[in-house]
ZAGU-949486 format. One record per atom (N, C-alpha, C): z, x, y. Coordinates in steps of 0.2 Angstrom, whole numbers, padded with zeros to 4 digits, always signed. Layout:
<recs>
ZXY/...
</recs>
This chain:
<recs>
-0128+0670+0031/-0128+0664+0036/-0124+0663+0042/-0124+0663+0046/-0120+0661+0053/-0119+0654+0050/-0110+0653+0053/-0106+0647+0055/-0108+0642+0057/-0107+0637+0053/-0113+0629+0059/-0120+0630+0059/-0122+0634+0055/-0130+0635+0054/-0132+0632+0050/-0140+0628+0048/-0140+0627+0042/-0147+0628+0039/-0148+0626+0032/-0152+0632+0029/-0158+0630+0026/-0166+0629+0025/-0170+0626+0021/-0172+0633+0016/-0169+0629+0009/-0172+0635+0003/-0179+0635+0003/-0183+0638+0003/-0190+0637+0001/-0190+0640-0007/-0190+0637-0011/-0191+0638-0019/-0198+0637-0020/-0202+0641-0021/-0209+0641-0020/-0215+0645-0022/-0220+0646-0024/-0223+0653-0024/-0228+0655-0020/-0226+0651-0014/-0229+0651-0005/-0224+0652-0001/-0223+0659-0002/-0218+0660+0005/-0220+0658+0013/-0214+0653+0016/-0215+0650+0021/-0219+0655+0026/-0220+0659+0024/-0222+0663+0031/-0228+0665+0029/-0232+0662+0025/-0237+0660+0023/-0241+0651+0025/-0239+0650+0025/-0239+0640+0026/-0243+0642+0033/-0250+0637+0032/-0255+0640+0037/-0254+0633+0039/-0248+0626+0040/-0248+0622+0044/-0243+0623+0048/-0246+0620+0056/-0238+0623+0057/-0234+0614+0057/-0237+0611+0054/-0234+0603+0055/-0227+0604+0047/-0231+0609+0042/-0224+0609+0039/-0220+0614+0040/-0223+0619+0043/-0214+0624+0046/-0210+0619+0051/-0214+0615+0055/-0209+0612+0060/-0203+0607+0055/-0207+0605+0052/-0201+0602+0048/-0199+0605+0044/-0200+0612+0041/-0195+0614+0038/-0186+0616+0042/-0190+0619+0048/-0184+0621+0054/-0182+0615+0056/-0180+0609+0058/-0179+0605+0058/-0173+0604+0052/-0172+0607+0046/-0166+0606+0041/-0162+0616+0046/-0166+0618+0047/-0163+0625+0049/-0165+0632+0048/-0162+0636+0046/-0166+0643+0045/-0169+0644+0038/-0176+0647+0038/-0180+0645+0033/-0180+0652+0027/-0174+0652+0023/-0177+0658+0017/-0181+0656+0011/-0182+0660+0009/-0188+0658+0003/-0186+0663-0002/-0186+0660-0009/-0184+0662-0013/-0191+0658-0018/-0193+0665-0021/-0200+0665-0026/-0200+0662-0031/-0203+0657-0034/-0206+0652-0039/-0210+0657-0045/-0212+0662-0050/-0214+0666-0052/-0221+0662-0055/-0226+0662-0058/-0231+0661-0061/-0229+0661-0067/-0230+0654-0069/-0225+0652-0077/-0231+0652-0082/-0232+0658-0087/-0239+0657-0091/-0238+0653-0096/-0245+0646-0097/-0246+0640-0103/-0241+0642-0108/-0239+0648-0111/-0236+0647-0118/-0233+0650-0119/-0227+0651-0110/-0221+0653-0111/-0218+0645-0114/-0209+0650-0119/-0207+0648-0122/-0203+0644-0118/-0197+0638-0123/-0195+0633-0119/-0189+0637-0116/-0186+0643-0123/-0182+0648-0120/-0181+0653-0113/-0187+0653-0111/-0191+0659-0108/-0187+0655-0102/-0192+0648-0101/-0192+0642-0095/-0184+0641-0094/-0180+0641-0099/-0173+0642-0097/-0170+0644-0094/-0173+0651-0095/-0170+0657-0093/-0173+0657-0086/-0177+0656-0083/-0180+0658-0078/-0176+0649-0071/-0177+0646-0077/-0175+0642-0071/-0166+0643-0068/-0162+0648-0077/-0155+0650-0074/-0157+0656-0064/-0161+0661-0068/-0163+0665-0067/-0164+0660-0055/-0167+0654-0052/-0168+0651-0048/-0162+0650-0047/-0159+0647-0050/-0152+0642-0047/-0145+0650-0047/-0147+0654-0049/-0141+0659-0046/-0145+0663-0039/-0149+0663-0039/-0153+0665-0032/-0150+0657-0028/-0151+0651-0027/-0150+0647-0025/-0141+0650-0023/-0138+0649-0028/-0131+0649-0028/-0130+0654-0022/-0133+0661-0020/-0130+0669-0017/-0132+0665-0010/-0134+0660-0005/-0134+0656+0000/-0129+0653-0001/-0127+0651-0006/-0121+0644-0004/-0122+0641-0001/-0125+0637-0003/-0128+0630-0002/-0121+0624+0003/-0124+0623+0006/-0118+0618+0007/-0119+0612+0012/-0117+0606+0012/-0118+0601+0016/-0122+0601+0023/-0130+0597+0021/-0134+0599+0028/-0139+0605+0026/-0138+0607+0020/-0144+0613+0019/-0147+0609+0013/-0154+0611+0014/-0161+0608+0010/-0163+0614+0005/-0165+0613-0001/-0166+0614-0003/-0174+0612-0007/-0180+0617-0006/-0186+0612-0006/-0187+0618-0014/-0190+0612-0017/-0194+0616-0022/-0200+0611-0025/-0206+0618-0025/-0211+0618-0029/-0214+0621-0034/-0214+0617-0041/-0217+0623-0044/-0216+0619-0053/-0219+0623-0059/-0217+0619-0066/-0214+0617-0065/-0215+0610-0069/-0212+0602-0071/-0206+0604-0073/-0205+0607-0077/-0200+0608-0081/-0195+0611-0077/-0195+0619-0078/-0190+0624-0071/-0189+0620-0065/-0193+0613-0061/-0192+0612-0057/-0184+0605-0058/-0188+0604-0062/-0182+0595-0065/-0177+0599-0066/-0175+0606-0072/-0168+0607-0070/-0166+0611-0065/-0169+0614-0060/-0164+0616-0053/-0161+0611-0050/-0170+0607-0047/-0168+0596-0046/-0162+0594-0048/-0162+0593-0055/-0152+0590-0058/-0147+0594-0058/-0150+0602-0058/-0145+0607-0055/-0141+0605-0046/-0144+0603-0040/-0145+0602-0034/-0142+0597-0036/-0146+0593-0038/-0140+0583-0038/-0134+0584-0041/-0131+0589-0044/-0125+0587-0047/-0121+0591-0049/-0124+0596-0042/-0117+0603-0043/-0116+0607-0035/-0123+0602-0031/-0121+0604-0025/-0122+0597-0020/-0115+0596-0020/-0116+0591-0017/-0116+0590-0010/-0121+0584-0008/-0123+0584-0003/-0125+0587+0000/-0131+0592-0006/-0136+0598-0001/-0146+0594-0002/-0149+0593+0000/-0154+0590-0001/-0160+0591-0003/-0164+0588-0007/-0167+0592-0011/-0174+0589-0010/-0179+0591-0009/-0186+0590-0006/-0191+0589-0009/-0198+0588-0011/-0203+0594-0010/-0208+0591-0007/-0215+0597-0003/-0220+0595+0000/-0224+0589-0003/-0226+0587+0004/-0230+0581+0002/-0239+0583+0005/-0245+0582+0001/-0250+0586+0001/-0256+0582+0001/-0261+0578+0005/-0267+0575+0003/-0271+0576+0002/-0276+0576-0001/-0279+0579-0007/-0285+0585-0005/-0283+0584+0002/-0288+0592+0004/-0282+0597+0006/-0275+0597+0003/-0270+0600+0004/-0267+0603+0011/-0270+0597+0014/-0264+0596+0023/-0258+0592+0019/-0253+0596+0022/-0247+0596+0022/-0243+0588+0025/-0243+0583+0024/-0240+0575+0027/-0234+0578+0026/-0229+0581+0022/-0220+0576+0023/-0216+0580+0018/-0209+0583+0019/-0206+0580+0014/-0203+0577+0010/-0202+0575+0004/-0202+0570+0003/-0194+0571-0003/-0190+0566-0003/-0184+0567-0006/-0185+0567-0015/-0181+0573-0019/-0182+0570-0026/-0176+0565-0028/
</recs>
């Protein structure tokens, strides 16, 4: 990460390189350079302990980017893990923005909304 630049950390099962709608990409770039962290597929039979381990692994990956004031973390995925990560961002990463994508019924991007 270059000094003075900002970052949009996309934590999702859909990489920003696969986003089909230009509007979503344009909105993300407003926050800064886009980096992707894969949000894994979570089986329905996944134990609470495994969910905790997966959330911990994702938080460690976010930490590797050293997010700071002005950066954004976008999280879309399994609710338990998402809650854990949003809580981490809000409590441990001062002034880092946390958002999720808002889509209409046809899966068209509308905007990013703050958690």
